[in-house]
C-alpha positions as a printed Julia matrix, in Angstrom:
57×3 Matrix{Float64}:
 180.98  76.76  147.02
 183.08  79.0   149.22
 186.06  81.31  148.9
 189.03  80.97  151.22
 191.28  83.74  152.42
 194.22  81.66  153.6
 196.97  82.7   151.21
 199.78  81.05  153.19
 202.11  79.13  150.92
 201.15  80.74  147.63
 203.64  82.86  145.75
 201.2   85.08  143.85
 197.81  86.3   145.05
 194.9   86.52  142.64
 194.95  89.93  140.97
 192.65  92.28  142.85
 192.31  89.93  145.83
 195.58  90.59  147.61
 193.82  90.62  150.98
 190.34  90.4   152.45
 189.8   94.17  152.18
 189.43  93.69  148.42
 186.52  91.24  148.67
 183.75  93.86  148.31
 184.98  94.37  144.73
 184.62  90.62  144.14
 181.05  90.63  145.43
 180.26  93.64  143.22
 181.72  91.92  140.16
 179.67  88.82  140.93
 176.52  91.0   141.12
 177.48  92.59  137.81
 177.75  89.13  136.27
 174.28  88.12  137.42
 174.79  86.44  140.78
 171.98  87.14  143.22
 172.47  88.47  146.74
 171.52  85.09  148.25
 174.09  83.27  146.09
 176.82  85.75  147.01
 175.89  85.53  150.68
 176.22  81.75  150.6
 179.57  81.89  148.8
 180.83  84.59  151.18
 180.35  82.4   154.23
 176.78  81.17  154.38
 177.65  77.74  152.98
 180.34  77.25  155.62
 177.97  78.27  158.4
 175.24  75.97  157.03
 177.57  72.96  156.94
 178.83  73.67  160.46
 175.28  74.05  161.77
 174.07  70.9   160.01
 176.96  68.81  161.36
 177.29  69.92  164.95
 177.07  67.17  167.53
């Protein structure tokens, strides 16, 4: 799982996530809903980095 920040081509941004500066509120809400720090870290970019590392030539 990952969250993208490329909003090109969409007409309406998700409420509260109009730009990347709002992401700390998303991470806080995820913590409030029971996500652990490791899970949030992976969603915030760790999964992407893991896939890139595992598939480099």
